[in-house]
C-alpha positions in Angstrom: 15.2 -4.9 -2.6 13.6 -4.5 0.8 10.2 -2.8 1.6 9.5 -1.6 5.1 5.8 -0.8 5.9 4.7 1.2 8.9 1.8 3.4 9.9 -0.9 0.8 10.9 -3.0 1.1 14.2 -6.3 1.2 15.8 -8.7 3.8 14.6 -12.4 4.5 14.9 -14.7 4.4 11.9 -14.6 7.6 10.0 -10.9 8.2 10.9 -7.8 8.4 9.0 -4.4 6.7 8.8 -1.3 7.1 6.6 0.7 4.1 5.7 4.3 4.3 4.6 6.5 2.0 2.7 10.1 2.7 2.5 12.0 1.0 -0.3 15.8 0.2 -0.4 17.9 -0.7 -3.3 15.2 -0.2 -6.0 13.5 3.1 -7.1 9.8 3.8 -6.4 9.7 6.1 -9.4 10.8 3.3 -11.7 8.6 0.5 -10.8 4.9 -0.2 -10.2 4.2 0.1 -6.5 1.1 -1.4 -4.9 -0.7 -1.8 -1.6 -2.6 -5.0 -0.9 -4.7 -5.9 2.1 -5.8 -9.1 3.8 -8.6 -9.3 6.0 -9.0 -12.2 8.6 -10.1 -15.2 6.7 -10.0 -13.7 3.4 -7.7 -13.6 0.4 -5.3 -10.8 -0.2 -6.6 -8.2 -2.5 -5.1 -5.4 -4.3 -6.1 -1.9 -2.9 -4.2 0.6 -4.9 -1.5 0.9 -7.6 0.9 3.7 -8.8 2.8 3.1 -12.0 6.1 4.6 -13.0 4.4 7.3 -15.0 2.5 8.4 -11.9 -1.1 7.2 -12.8 -3.1 5.6 -10.1 -5.7 2.8 -9.8 -7.9 1.8 -7.0 -10.3 -1.0 -6.2 -13.9 0.1 -6.2 -14.3 -0.1 -2.4 -11.7 2.5 -1.6 -12.2 4.9 -4.5 -12.6 8.6 -3.1 -11.3 7.6 0.3 -7.8 6.2 -0.2 -5.0 7.9 -2.1 -1.8 6.3 -3.2 1.3 8.4 -3.7 5.1 8.4 -3.6 8.1 10.6 -2.6 10.8 10.0 -4.9 13.5 11.7 -2.9 12.6 9.7 0.1 12.0 6.6 -2.2 8.7 6.1 -0.1 5.2 5.1 -1.2 2.2 6.1 1.0 -1.4 5.3 1.3 -3.6 7.9 2.8 -6.7 6.4 4.1 -9.7 8.5 5.0 -13.3 7.8 6.1 -12.1 4.4 7.4 -14.8 1.6 7.7 -14.7 -1.6 9.9 -14.4 -3.6 6.5 -10.9 -1.8 5.8 -9.6 -3.9 8.9 -6.6 -6.1 7.7 -3.0 -6.4 7.3 -1.7 -4.0 4.6 1.5 -5.0 2.4 3.3 -2.9 0.1 4.5 -4.7 -3.1 6.8 -3.8 -5.9 7.4 -5.8 -9.0 10.9 -5.0 -10.3 11.9 -5.7 -14.1 15.3 -7.2 -14.7 16.8 -8.5 -17.8 16.1 -11.9 -16.6 12.6 -11.3 -15.9 10.3 -9.7 -13.2 10.6 -10.3 -9.5 8.0 -9.5 -6.7 9.0 -8.0 -3.5 6.8 -7.6 -0.3 6.8 -5.6 2.8 6.2 -7.2 6.2 2.6 -6.0 6.5 1.1 -3.5 8.9 -2.1 -4.0 10.7 -5.0 -1.6 10.4 -7.9 -2.2 12.7 -10.9 0.0 12.4 -13.6 -0.2 15.2 -17.2 0.7 14.8 
């Protein structure tokens, strides 16, 4: 399983970005897909989750501003980020937990950098 994240960049506060995570050798519709972020000097935190049934969960700080979605045909997960704030700056990682008969395995993308200037 491979996850390829992209879409990060430099944006002014109030702007928008859309992150993409293309998944290979696993189905985004069958597994829980998540976006994490890690700000400089801080621990990695969970930002948004989409489960196989399609329900979504967000951390409080991004509710109403970020939207996680997926395109099953493209096997891609997105994170639409609006009204960006400087505190949203960080490396954003996509994550998938895949269930096998032998147990669960976690897969991570390589991270894409989001920088929000004030």
